[in-house]
N, CA, C and O atoms as a CHARMM CRD file, in Angstrom:
* protein
*
  352
    1    1 MET  N      4.54100 -11.37500   3.83100 PROA 1      0.00000
    2    1 MET  CA     3.09300 -11.37700   3.86100 PROA 1      0.00000
    3    1 MET  C      2.64900 -11.65300   5.28800 PROA 1      0.00000
    4    1 MET  O      3.31300 -12.37000   6.03600 PROA 1      0.00000
    5    2 GLY  N      1.52700 -11.07600   5.64500 PROA 2      0.00000
    6    2 GLY  CA     1.01100 -11.25900   6.98800 PROA 2      0.00000
    7    2 GLY  C      1.50400 -10.23000   7.98300 PROA 2      0.00000
    8    2 GLY  O      1.00500 -10.18400   9.10700 PROA 2      0.00000
    9    3 THR  N      2.46200  -9.40600   7.61000 PROA 3      0.00000
   10    3 THR  CA     2.96200  -8.34800   8.48300 PROA 3      0.00000
   11    3 THR  C      1.93100  -7.22700   8.52700 PROA 3      0.00000
   12    3 THR  O      1.35300  -6.87900   7.49800 PROA 3      0.00000
   13    4 THR  N      1.69500  -6.66100   9.70200 PROA 4      0.00000
   14    4 THR  CA     0.74300  -5.55800   9.80100 PROA 4      0.00000
   15    4 THR  C      1.37800  -4.26600   9.29600 PROA 4      0.00000
   16    4 THR  O      2.60100  -4.14200   9.22500 PROA 4      0.00000
   17    5 LEU  N      0.52800  -3.31600   8.95100 PROA 5      0.00000
   18    5 LEU  CA     1.03100  -2.00900   8.51400 PROA 5      0.00000
   19    5 LEU  C      1.87600  -1.36300   9.60600 PROA 5      0.00000
   20    5 LEU  O      2.91200  -0.76000   9.32600 PROA 5      0.00000
   21    6 LYS  N      1.43100  -1.49300  10.83900 PROA 6      0.00000
   22    6 LYS  CA     2.16500  -0.90100  11.96000 PROA 6      0.00000
   23    6 LYS  C      3.56400  -1.51800  12.07400 PROA 6      0.00000
   24    6 LYS  O      4.54400  -0.79900  12.27000 PROA 6      0.00000
   25    7 GLU  N      3.65600  -2.83700  11.95400 PROA 7      0.00000
   26    7 GLU  CA     4.95900  -3.51500  12.00100 PROA 7      0.00000
   27    7 GLU  C      5.84000  -3.09000  10.82800 PROA 7      0.00000
   28    7 GLU  O      7.03300  -2.83700  10.99600 PROA 7      0.00000
   29    8 LEU  N      5.24200  -3.01400   9.64000 PROA 8      0.00000
   30    8 LEU  CA     5.98900  -2.63500   8.44500 PROA 8      0.00000
   31    8 LEU  C      6.59300  -1.23900   8.61200 PROA 8      0.00000
   32    8 LEU  O      7.76700  -1.02400   8.31100 PROA 8      0.00000
   33    9 GLU  N      5.79500  -0.30800   9.08900 PROA 9      0.00000
   34    9 GLU  CA     6.28500   1.05900   9.26200 PROA 9      0.00000
   35    9 GLU  C      7.35500   1.13500  10.34600 PROA 9      0.00000
   36    9 GLU  O      8.32900   1.87400  10.20100 PROA 9      0.00000
   37   10 SER  N      7.18700   0.38600  11.42200 PROA 10     0.00000
   38   10 SER  CA     8.18700   0.44600  12.48900 PROA 10     0.00000
   39   10 SER  C      9.52000  -0.16900  12.05700 PROA 10     0.00000
   40   10 SER  O     10.57500   0.24100  12.54100 PROA 10     0.00000
   41   11 LYS  N      9.48000  -1.14200  11.15600 PROA 11     0.00000
   42   11 LYS  CA    10.70700  -1.80100  10.70600 PROA 11     0.00000
   43   11 LYS  C     11.36200  -1.11000   9.51600 PROA 11     0.00000
   44   11 LYS  O     12.58800  -1.07200   9.41900 PROA 11     0.00000
   45   12 LEU  N     10.54100  -0.55500   8.59800 PROA 12     0.00000
   46   12 LEU  CA    11.08900  -0.05300   7.34000 PROA 12     0.00000
   47   12 LEU  C     10.91700   1.44600   7.10600 PROA 12     0.00000
   48   12 LEU  O     11.42100   1.96800   6.11200 PROA 12     0.00000
   49   13 GLY  N     10.23400   2.13300   7.97500 PROA 13     0.00000
   50   13 GLY  CA    10.08600   3.57900   7.82800 PROA 13     0.00000
   51   13 GLY  C      8.75200   3.99800   7.24900 PROA 13     0.00000
   52   13 GLY  O      7.83600   3.18900   7.10400 PROA 13     0.00000
   53   14 LYS  N      8.65800   5.26600   6.92200 PROA 14     0.00000
   54   14 LYS  CA     7.42000   5.89100   6.44300 PROA 14     0.00000
   55   14 LYS  C      6.81900   5.13900   5.25800 PROA 14     0.00000
   56   14 LYS  O      7.50900   4.79500   4.29900 PROA 14     0.00000
   57   15 LEU  N      5.52600   4.89700   5.35300 PROA 15     0.00000
   58   15 LEU  CA     4.80900   4.19200   4.29500 PROA 15     0.00000
   59   15 LEU  C      4.19300   5.19000   3.32000 PROA 15     0.00000
   60   15 LEU  O      3.70200   6.24800   3.71400 PROA 15     0.00000
   61   16 GLN  N      4.22900   4.83300   2.05600 PROA 16     0.00000
   62   16 GLN  CA     3.59800   5.63400   1.01700 PROA 16     0.00000
   63   16 GLN  C      2.47600   4.78700   0.42600 PROA 16     0.00000
   64   16 GLN  O      2.72100   3.71400  -0.12500 PROA 16     0.00000
   65   17 PHE  N      1.26200   5.26900   0.54300 PROA 17     0.00000
   66   17 PHE  CA     0.11000   4.53800   0.02600 PROA 17     0.00000
   67   17 PHE  C     -0.13800   4.94700  -1.41600 PROA 17     0.00000
   68   17 PHE  O     -0.16500   6.13400  -1.74000 PROA 17     0.00000
   69   18 ASP  N     -0.31500   3.97100  -2.26500 PROA 18     0.00000
   70   18 ASP  CA    -0.51400   4.19800  -3.69300 PROA 18     0.00000
   71   18 ASP  C     -1.79700   3.47700  -4.09200 PROA 18     0.00000
   72   18 ASP  O     -1.87600   2.25100  -4.01500 PROA 18     0.00000
   73   19 ILE  N     -2.79100   4.23400  -4.51400 PROA 19     0.00000
   74   19 ILE  CA    -4.09000   3.66300  -4.82800 PROA 19     0.00000
   75   19 ILE  C     -4.35300   3.78500  -6.32400 PROA 19     0.00000
   76   19 ILE  O     -4.29200   4.87600  -6.89100 PROA 19     0.00000
   77   20 GLY  N     -4.64200   2.66900  -6.94400 PROA 20     0.00000
   78   20 GLY  CA    -4.94200   2.64800  -8.37100 PROA 20     0.00000
   79   20 GLY  C     -6.43700   2.54000  -8.60500 PROA 20     0.00000
   80   20 GLY  O     -7.23900   2.99800  -7.79200 PROA 20     0.00000
   81   21 TRP  N     -6.80500   1.93200  -9.72100 PROA 21     0.00000
   82   21 TRP  CA    -8.21300   1.76900 -10.07800 PROA 21     0.00000
   83   21 TRP  C     -8.77100   0.53100  -9.39300 PROA 21     0.00000
   84   21 TRP  O     -8.62800  -0.58400  -9.89500 PROA 21     0.00000
   85   22 ILE  N     -9.39600   0.72700  -8.26400 PROA 22     0.00000
   86   22 ILE  CA    -9.86300  -0.36700  -7.41400 PROA 22     0.00000
   87   22 ILE  C    -10.83600  -1.28400  -8.13500 PROA 22     0.00000
   88   22 ILE  O    -10.81700  -2.49400  -7.91200 PROA 22     0.00000
   89   23 GLU  N    -11.68800  -0.73300  -8.99500 PROA 23     0.00000
   90   23 GLU  CA   -12.68600  -1.54800  -9.68800 PROA 23     0.00000
   91   23 GLU  C    -12.05500  -2.51400 -10.68300 PROA 23     0.00000
   92   23 GLU  O    -12.65500  -3.53700 -11.01300 PROA 23     0.00000
   93   24 GLU  N    -10.85700  -2.20600 -11.16500 PROA 24     0.00000
   94   24 GLU  CA   -10.27300  -2.98000 -12.25900 PROA 24     0.00000
   95   24 GLU  C     -9.00800  -3.74900 -11.89700 PROA 24     0.00000
   96   24 GLU  O     -8.60900  -4.64200 -12.64400 PROA 24     0.00000
   97   25 ASP  N     -8.37400  -3.43400 -10.78900 PROA 25     0.00000
   98   25 ASP  CA    -7.05900  -3.98900 -10.49000 PROA 25     0.00000
   99   25 ASP  C     -7.02200  -4.62500  -9.09900 PROA 25     0.00000
  100   25 ASP  O     -7.20300  -3.92000  -8.10600 PROA 25     0.00000
  101   26 PRO  N     -6.79300  -5.93500  -9.00200 PROA 26     0.00000
  102   26 PRO  CA    -6.73300  -6.58600  -7.69300 PROA 26     0.00000
  103   26 PRO  C     -5.53500  -6.13300  -6.85600 PROA 26     0.00000
  104   26 PRO  O     -5.49500  -6.38200  -5.65100 PROA 26     0.00000
  105   27 ASN  N     -4.57000  -5.47600  -7.47700 PROA 27     0.00000
  106   27 ASN  CA    -3.39900  -4.95900  -6.76500 PROA 27     0.00000
  107   27 ASN  C     -3.46200  -3.44400  -6.60600 PROA 27     0.00000
  108   27 ASN  O     -2.43000  -2.79100  -6.45400 PROA 27     0.00000
  109   28 ALA  N     -4.65700  -2.89100  -6.63900 PROA 28     0.00000
  110   28 ALA  CA    -4.82800  -1.43900  -6.68200 PROA 28     0.00000
  111   28 ALA  C     -4.42800  -0.72700  -5.39900 PROA 28     0.00000
  112   28 ALA  O     -4.03000   0.43700  -5.45000 PROA 28     0.00000
  113   29 MET  N     -4.51800  -1.37700  -4.27200 PROA 29     0.00000
  114   29 MET  CA    -4.19400  -0.72800  -3.00800 PROA 29     0.00000
  115   29 MET  C     -2.82100  -1.21100  -2.55600 PROA 29     0.00000
  116   29 MET  O     -2.66500  -2.34200  -2.09600 PROA 29     0.00000
  117   30 GLN  N     -1.83900  -0.34200  -2.69300 PROA 30     0.00000
  118   30 GLN  CA    -0.44800  -0.71500  -2.44000 PROA 30     0.00000
  119   30 GLN  C      0.20600   0.18800  -1.40400 PROA 30     0.00000
  120   30 GLN  O     -0.18900   1.33600  -1.19900 PROA 30     0.00000
  121   31 VAL  N      1.21000  -0.37200  -0.77000 PROA 31     0.00000
  122   31 VAL  CA     2.07200   0.39200   0.12400 PROA 31     0.00000
  123   31 VAL  C      3.47400   0.26000  -0.44500 PROA 31     0.00000
  124   31 VAL  O      3.91200  -0.82500  -0.82800 PROA 31     0.00000
  125   32 LYS  N      4.16600   1.39200  -0.49000 PROA 32     0.00000
  126   32 LYS  CA     5.54500   1.39100  -0.97100 PROA 32     0.00000
  127   32 LYS  C      6.42500   2.05400   0.07800 PROA 32     0.00000
  128   32 LYS  O      5.95500   2.80900   0.92900 PROA 32     0.00000
  129   33 ILE  N      7.71200   1.75000  -0.00700 PROA 33     0.00000
  130   33 ILE  CA     8.69100   2.31500   0.91100 PROA 33     0.00000
  131   33 ILE  C      9.84700   2.84700   0.07600 PROA 33     0.00000
  132   33 ILE  O     10.35100   2.15300  -0.80800 PROA 33     0.00000
  133   34 ALA  N     10.26500   4.06600   0.35200 PROA 34     0.00000
  134   34 ALA  CA    11.29400   4.72000  -0.46600 PROA 34     0.00000
  135   34 ALA  C     12.57400   3.90700  -0.56900 PROA 34     0.00000
  136   34 ALA  O     13.21200   3.90600  -1.62200 PROA 34     0.00000
  137   35 THR  N     12.96500   3.22100   0.48400 PROA 35     0.00000
  138   35 THR  CA    14.22500   2.47600   0.46700 PROA 35     0.00000
  139   35 THR  C     14.14800   1.17400  -0.32600 PROA 35     0.00000
  140   35 THR  O     15.17800   0.56900  -0.62300 PROA 35     0.00000
  141   36 TYR  N     12.94100   0.73900  -0.67200 PROA 36     0.00000
  142   36 TYR  CA    12.74800  -0.48800  -1.45800 PROA 36     0.00000
  143   36 TYR  C     11.80200  -0.18300  -2.62700 PROA 36     0.00000
  144   36 TYR  O     10.67200  -0.67000  -2.63800 PROA 36     0.00000
  145   37 PRO  N     12.23900   0.60900  -3.60400 PROA 37     0.00000
  146   37 PRO  CA    11.33800   1.05700  -4.66800 PROA 37     0.00000
  147   37 PRO  C     10.83400  -0.04000  -5.60400 PROA 37     0.00000
  148   37 PRO  O      9.87400   0.18300  -6.34300 PROA 37     0.00000
  149   38 THR  N     11.44800  -1.19900  -5.59000 PROA 38     0.00000
  150   38 THR  CA    11.01100  -2.27500  -6.49100 PROA 38     0.00000
  151   38 THR  C      9.94400  -3.17900  -5.86700 PROA 38     0.00000
  152   38 THR  O      9.42300  -4.07700  -6.52800 PROA 38     0.00000
  153   39 ILE  N      9.62600  -2.94200  -4.60500 PROA 39     0.00000
  154   39 ILE  CA     8.66800  -3.80500  -3.90300 PROA 39     0.00000
  155   39 ILE  C      7.36300  -3.06000  -3.66700 PROA 39     0.00000
  156   39 ILE  O      7.35600  -1.90800  -3.23400 PROA 39     0.00000
  157   40 GLN  N      6.26600  -3.73700  -3.95700 PROA 40     0.00000
  158   40 GLN  CA     4.93200  -3.21300  -3.70700 PROA 40     0.00000
  159   40 GLN  C      4.23700  -4.17100  -2.74700 PROA 40     0.00000
  160   40 GLN  O      4.11600  -5.36300  -3.02800 PROA 40     0.00000
  161   41 PHE  N      3.78600  -3.64700  -1.61900 PROA 41     0.00000
  162   41 PHE  CA     3.07200  -4.43700  -0.63300 PROA 41     0.00000
  163   41 PHE  C      1.58000  -4.21300  -0.88400 PROA 41     0.00000
  164   41 PHE  O      1.09200  -3.08800  -0.77800 PROA 41     0.00000
  165   42 ILE  N      0.86200  -5.28100  -1.21500 PROA 42     0.00000
  166   42 ILE  CA    -0.54100  -5.18400  -1.62100 PROA 42     0.00000
  167   42 ILE  C     -1.45900  -5.39400  -0.41200 PROA 42     0.00000
  168   42 ILE  O     -1.25400  -6.30100   0.39400 PROA 42     0.00000
  169   43 LEU  N     -2.47100  -4.53200  -0.30800 PROA 43     0.00000
  170   43 LEU  CA    -3.45300  -4.61400   0.77200 PROA 43     0.00000
  171   43 LEU  C     -4.79200  -5.08000   0.21800 PROA 43     0.00000
  172   43 LEU  O     -5.07700  -4.91100  -0.96800 PROA 43     0.00000
  173   44 ASP  N     -5.60200  -5.66000   1.07700 PROA 44     0.00000
  174   44 ASP  CA    -6.96900  -6.03900   0.72400 PROA 44     0.00000
  175   44 ASP  C     -7.81700  -4.76800   0.76900 PROA 44     0.00000
  176   44 ASP  O     -7.80800  -4.05800   1.77500 PROA 44     0.00000
  177   45 ILE  N     -8.54300  -4.47600  -0.29800 PROA 45     0.00000
  178   45 ILE  CA    -9.32700  -3.24200  -0.33500 PROA 45     0.00000
  179   45 ILE  C    -10.39700  -3.19500   0.76200 PROA 45     0.00000
  180   45 ILE  O    -10.86600  -2.11400   1.11800 PROA 45     0.00000
  181   46 GLU  N    -10.78100  -4.33800   1.29200 PROA 46     0.00000
  182   46 GLU  CA   -11.77900  -4.38300   2.36100 PROA 46     0.00000
  183   46 GLU  C    -11.22000  -3.85200   3.68000 PROA 46     0.00000
  184   46 GLU  O    -11.98800  -3.57500   4.60200 PROA 46     0.00000
  185   47 ASP  N     -9.90400  -3.70600   3.78800 PROA 47     0.00000
  186   47 ASP  CA    -9.29700  -3.20200   5.01200 PROA 47     0.00000
  187   47 ASP  C     -9.31600  -1.67900   5.10600 PROA 47     0.00000
  188   47 ASP  O     -9.02600  -1.12400   6.16600 PROA 47     0.00000
  189   48 TYR  N     -9.65200  -1.00100   4.01700 PROA 48     0.00000
  190   48 TYR  CA    -9.77100   0.45700   4.04600 PROA 48     0.00000
  191   48 TYR  C    -11.06300   0.80200   4.76000 PROA 48     0.00000
  192   48 TYR  O    -12.11000   0.25400   4.41700 PROA 48     0.00000
  193   49 LYS  N    -11.02300   1.69200   5.74100 PROA 49     0.00000
  194   49 LYS  CA   -12.21900   1.97900   6.51900 PROA 49     0.00000
  195   49 LYS  C    -12.86700   3.32600   6.20200 PROA 49     0.00000
  196   49 LYS  O    -13.86500   3.69400   6.82300 PROA 49     0.00000
  197   50 GLY  N    -12.31400   4.05400   5.25300 PROA 50     0.00000
  198   50 GLY  CA   -12.88900   5.34200   4.87300 PROA 50     0.00000
  199   50 GLY  C    -13.89500   5.20400   3.74800 PROA 50     0.00000
  200   50 GLY  O    -14.25100   4.09800   3.34100 PROA 50     0.00000
  201   51 ASP  N    -14.34100   6.33300   3.26000 PROA 51     0.00000
  202   51 ASP  CA   -15.27700   6.28000   2.14600 PROA 51     0.00000
  203   51 ASP  C    -14.50600   6.38500   0.83100 PROA 51     0.00000
  204   51 ASP  O    -13.46600   7.03900   0.75300 PROA 51     0.00000
  205   52 TRP  N    -15.03700   5.73100  -0.19200 PROA 52     0.00000
  206   52 TRP  CA   -14.32200   5.58500  -1.46000 PROA 52     0.00000
  207   52 TRP  C    -14.14500   6.90200  -2.19400 PROA 52     0.00000
  208   52 TRP  O    -13.22400   7.04300  -2.99800 PROA 52     0.00000
  209   53 GLU  N    -15.02000   7.87300  -1.92500 PROA 53     0.00000
  210   53 GLU  CA   -14.83600   9.18400  -2.55000 PROA 53     0.00000
  211   53 GLU  C    -13.56900   9.84200  -2.00500 PROA 53     0.00000
  212   53 GLU  O    -12.80600  10.44800  -2.75700 PROA 53     0.00000
  213   54 LYS  N    -13.35100   9.71900  -0.70100 PROA 54     0.00000
  214   54 LYS  CA   -12.14800  10.29700  -0.09300 PROA 54     0.00000
  215   54 LYS  C    -10.88600   9.65200  -0.67600 PROA 54     0.00000
  216   54 LYS  O     -9.91800  10.34300  -0.99300 PROA 54     0.00000
  217   55 ILE  N    -10.90600   8.35400  -0.81200 PROA 55     0.00000
  218   55 ILE  CA    -9.70800   7.66800  -1.30900 PROA 55     0.00000
  219   55 ILE  C     -9.41600   8.07100  -2.75400 PROA 55     0.00000
  220   55 ILE  O     -8.25200   8.19800  -3.13200 PROA 55     0.00000
  221   56 SER  N    -10.44600   8.27400  -3.55900 PROA 56     0.00000
  222   56 SER  CA   -10.19900   8.65600  -4.94400 PROA 56     0.00000
  223   56 SER  C     -9.64100  10.06800  -5.03500 PROA 56     0.00000
  224   56 SER  O     -8.89000  10.37100  -5.96200 PROA 56     0.00000
  225   57 LEU  N     -9.98800  10.93200  -4.10000 PROA 57     0.00000
  226   57 LEU  CA    -9.47500  12.30100  -4.09500 PROA 57     0.00000
  227   57 LEU  C     -8.07800  12.39400  -3.48800 PROA 57     0.00000
  228   57 LEU  O     -7.30200  13.27500  -3.85900 PROA 57     0.00000
  229   58 SER  N     -7.75400  11.50600  -2.57200 PROA 58     0.00000
  230   58 SER  CA    -6.47500  11.60300  -1.86700 PROA 58     0.00000
  231   58 SER  C     -5.37900  10.73000  -2.45700 PROA 58     0.00000
  232   58 SER  O     -4.22100  10.85100  -2.05600 PROA 58     0.00000
  233   59 ARG  N     -5.70500   9.87200  -3.37900 PROA 59     0.00000
  234   59 ARG  CA    -4.72500   8.89900  -3.84900 PROA 59     0.00000
  235   59 ARG  C     -3.50500   9.53400  -4.51300 PROA 59     0.00000
  236   59 ARG  O     -2.41300   8.97100  -4.43300 PROA 59     0.00000
  237   60 ASN  N     -3.65200  10.66100  -5.15100 PROA 60     0.00000
  238   60 ASN  CA    -2.51300  11.29300  -5.80200 PROA 60     0.00000
  239   60 ASN  C     -1.73500  12.21200  -4.86800 PROA 60     0.00000
  240   60 ASN  O     -0.66500  12.70000  -5.23200 PROA 60     0.00000
  241   61 LYS  N     -2.25200  12.44800  -3.69000 PROA 61     0.00000
  242   61 LYS  CA    -1.61500  13.37200  -2.76000 PROA 61     0.00000
  243   61 LYS  C     -0.93400  12.65800  -1.59600 PROA 61     0.00000
  244   61 LYS  O     -0.34800  13.30300  -0.72700 PROA 61     0.00000
  245   62 ASN  N     -1.01000  11.33300  -1.57800 PROA 62     0.00000
  246   62 ASN  CA    -0.44700  10.52500  -0.49700 PROA 62     0.00000
  247   62 ASN  C     -0.90300  11.01700   0.88100 PROA 62     0.00000
  248   62 ASN  O     -0.08700  11.19300   1.78600 PROA 62     0.00000
  249   63 GLU  N     -2.20000  11.23500   1.02600 PROA 63     0.00000
  250   63 GLU  CA    -2.75800  11.69800   2.28400 PROA 63     0.00000
  251   63 GLU  C     -3.22400  10.56000   3.17900 PROA 63     0.00000
  252   63 GLU  O     -3.72800  10.80900   4.27400 PROA 63     0.00000
  253   64 LEU  N     -3.07000   9.33100   2.74200 PROA 64     0.00000
  254   64 LEU  CA    -3.51900   8.19700   3.55800 PROA 64     0.00000
  255   64 LEU  C     -2.45800   7.82900   4.58200 PROA 64     0.00000
  256   64 LEU  O     -1.26700   8.07700   4.39000 PROA 64     0.00000
  257   65 SER  N     -2.91900   7.23200   5.67400 PROA 65     0.00000
  258   65 SER  CA    -2.00400   6.75500   6.71300 PROA 65     0.00000
  259   65 SER  C     -2.55300   5.44500   7.27300 PROA 65     0.00000
  260   65 SER  O     -3.62800   4.98900   6.88200 PROA 65     0.00000
  261   66 ILE  N     -1.81400   4.86200   8.17400 PROA 66     0.00000
  262   66 ILE  CA    -2.24800   3.61600   8.81100 PROA 66     0.00000
  263   66 ILE  C     -3.61500   3.78200   9.46300 PROA 66     0.00000
  264   66 ILE  O     -4.40500   2.83900   9.49400 PROA 66     0.00000
  265   67 ALA  N     -3.89600   4.96200   9.97900 PROA 67     0.00000
  266   67 ALA  CA    -5.16500   5.22600  10.65400 PROA 67     0.00000
  267   67 ALA  C     -6.37400   5.08200   9.72500 PROA 67     0.00000
  268   67 ALA  O     -7.49800   4.92000  10.19900 PROA 67     0.00000
  269   68 ASP  N     -6.15500   5.13900   8.41400 PROA 68     0.00000
  270   68 ASP  CA    -7.24700   5.00100   7.45000 PROA 68     0.00000
  271   68 ASP  C     -7.62400   3.54400   7.18100 PROA 68     0.00000
  272   68 ASP  O     -8.52600   3.26500   6.39200 PROA 68     0.00000
  273   69 PHE  N     -6.93000   2.62400   7.83900 PROA 69     0.00000
  274   69 PHE  CA    -7.16300   1.19300   7.63900 PROA 69     0.00000
  275   69 PHE  C     -7.56900   0.53900   8.95200 PROA 69     0.00000
  276   69 PHE  O     -7.25800   1.04000  10.03300 PROA 69     0.00000
  277   70 LYS  N     -8.26500  -0.58400   8.84400 PROA 70     0.00000
  278   70 LYS  CA    -8.69600  -1.32000  10.02800 PROA 70     0.00000
  279   70 LYS  C     -7.50400  -1.69800  10.88700 PROA 70     0.00000
  280   70 LYS  O     -6.41500  -1.96200  10.37600 PROA 70     0.00000
  281   71 GLU  N     -7.71500  -1.72200  12.18700 PROA 71     0.00000
  282   71 GLU  CA    -6.68400  -2.13700  13.13200 PROA 71     0.00000
  283   71 GLU  C     -6.17900  -3.52700  12.74500 PROA 71     0.00000
  284   71 GLU  O     -6.97700  -4.43500  12.50900 PROA 71     0.00000
  285   72 GLY  N     -4.88100  -3.69300  12.68000 PROA 72     0.00000
  286   72 GLY  CA    -4.29800  -4.99000  12.36700 PROA 72     0.00000
  287   72 GLY  C     -4.25600  -5.33200  10.88700 PROA 72     0.00000
  288   72 GLY  O     -4.01300  -6.48600  10.53400 PROA 72     0.00000
  289   73 THR  N     -4.48800  -4.35400  10.00700 PROA 73     0.00000
  290   73 THR  CA    -4.42300  -4.61000   8.56400 PROA 73     0.00000
  291   73 THR  C     -3.06600  -5.21100   8.21500 PROA 73     0.00000
  292   73 THR  O     -2.02100  -4.70900   8.62700 PROA 73     0.00000
  293   74 LYS  N     -3.10700  -6.29500   7.44800 PROA 74     0.00000
  294   74 LYS  CA    -1.88500  -7.02300   7.08700 PROA 74     0.00000
  295   74 LYS  C     -1.60500  -6.95100   5.59200 PROA 74     0.00000
  296   74 LYS  O     -2.50200  -6.72900   4.77900 PROA 74     0.00000
  297   75 ILE  N     -0.34500  -7.14500   5.25900 PROA 75     0.00000
  298   75 ILE  CA     0.06600  -7.22300   3.86400 PROA 75     0.00000
  299   75 ILE  C     -0.53400  -8.49700   3.27500 PROA 75     0.00000
  300   75 ILE  O     -0.33700  -9.58900   3.80800 PROA 75     0.00000
  301   76 ASP  N     -1.25600  -8.35100   2.18700 PROA 76     0.00000
  302   76 ASP  CA    -1.94900  -9.46600   1.55200 PROA 76     0.00000
  303   76 ASP  C     -1.05100 -10.18900   0.54100 PROA 76     0.00000
  304   76 ASP  O     -1.01300 -11.41800   0.49300 PROA 76     0.00000
  305   77 ARG  N     -0.33500  -9.40500  -0.26000 PROA 77     0.00000
  306   77 ARG  CA     0.56200  -9.95400  -1.28800 PROA 77     0.00000
  307   77 ARG  C      1.75700  -9.02600  -1.43500 PROA 77     0.00000
  308   77 ARG  O      1.72400  -7.87700  -0.99500 PROA 77     0.00000
  309   78 ILE  N      2.80000  -9.53000  -2.04900 PROA 78     0.00000
  310   78 ILE  CA     3.99200  -8.73000  -2.32700 PROA 78     0.00000
  311   78 ILE  C      4.32800  -8.88100  -3.80700 PROA 78     0.00000
  312   78 ILE  O      4.37900  -9.99300  -4.33300 PROA 78     0.00000
  313   79 LEU  N      4.55300  -7.76000  -4.46300 PROA 79     0.00000
  314   79 LEU  CA     4.96000  -7.77200  -5.86400 PROA 79     0.00000
  315   79 LEU  C      6.34300  -7.14200  -5.97100 PROA 79     0.00000
  316   79 LEU  O      6.64500  -6.15900  -5.29500 PROA 79     0.00000
  317   80 VAL  N      7.17300  -7.71900  -6.82600 PROA 80     0.00000
  318   80 VAL  CA     8.49900  -7.17000  -7.08600 PROA 80     0.00000
  319   80 VAL  C      8.54500  -6.78100  -8.54600 PROA 80     0.00000
  320   80 VAL  O      8.25000  -7.59800  -9.41800 PROA 80     0.00000
  321   81 ASP  N      8.91300  -5.54000  -8.82200 PROA 81     0.00000
  322   81 ASP  CA     9.02300  -5.05100 -10.19200 PROA 81     0.00000
  323   81 ASP  C     10.35800  -5.50200 -10.75200 PROA 81     0.00000
  324   81 ASP  O     11.38500  -4.86600 -10.50900 PROA 81     0.00000
  325   82 LYS  N     10.35000  -6.58500 -11.49200 PROA 82     0.00000
  326   82 LYS  CA    11.58300  -7.16700 -12.02200 PROA 82     0.00000
  327   82 LYS  C     12.29300  -6.23700 -12.99800 PROA 82     0.00000
  328   82 LYS  O     13.51700  -6.28600 -13.12400 PROA 82     0.00000
  329   83 ARG  N     11.53800  -5.39300 -13.68500 PROA 83     0.00000
  330   83 ARG  CA    12.17000  -4.45800 -14.62000 PROA 83     0.00000
  331   83 ARG  C     13.08100  -3.49000 -13.87500 PROA 83     0.00000
  332   83 ARG  O     14.17300  -3.18100 -14.35200 PROA 83     0.00000
  333   84 LYS  N     12.65500  -3.01400 -12.73200 PROA 84     0.00000
  334   84 LYS  CA    13.46600  -2.08900 -11.94000 PROA 84     0.00000
  335   84 LYS  C     14.65500  -2.80400 -11.30700 PROA 84     0.00000
  336   84 LYS  O     15.73900  -2.23200 -11.18900 PROA 84     0.00000
  337   85 VAL  N     14.45000  -4.05600 -10.89900 PROA 85     0.00000
  338   85 VAL  CA    15.53200  -4.83400 -10.28800 PROA 85     0.00000
  339   85 VAL  C     16.64800  -5.05100 -11.30700 PROA 85     0.00000
  340   85 VAL  O     17.82400  -4.90300 -10.97500 PROA 85     0.00000
  341   86 SER  N     16.29400  -5.39600 -12.53200 PROA 86     0.00000
  342   86 SER  CA    17.29700  -5.68000 -13.55400 PROA 86     0.00000
  343   86 SER  C     18.05000  -4.43200 -14.00300 PROA 86     0.00000
  344   86 SER  O     19.13700  -4.54200 -14.56900 PROA 86     0.00000
  345   87 GLN  N     17.49500  -3.25800 -13.76300 PROA 87     0.00000
  346   87 GLN  CA    18.15500  -2.01000 -14.14000 PROA 87     0.00000
  347   87 GLN  C     19.19600  -1.57500 -13.13100 PROA 87     0.00000
  348   87 GLN  O     20.00900  -0.70000 -13.42700 PROA 87     0.00000
  349   88 ARG  N     19.19100  -2.15200 -11.97200 PROA 88     0.00000
  350   88 ARG  CA    20.11800  -1.75500 -10.90700 PROA 88     0.00000
  351   88 ARG  C     21.47200  -2.31900 -11.08600 PROA 88     0.00000
  352   88 ARG  O     22.35700  -2.07100 -10.26700 PROA 88     0.00000
């Protein structure tokens, strides 16, 4: 937690942004990394600097990048999917 998106990408590789239902889920804005599929890095929705219509249209196409977030955006929380961990 506290690592910036830029640091995360430089250390772990390409980031995949996964956006859920922002109105209903406090963990809706997530970053995932292919090499760590059981970990979800949660972002604060206030760090997104685009318009919400764009994010709702692009969320399924993974068109977001670090540039779509405020400079210095940091990981707010980390979730580990225990179901996936136990299957390994």
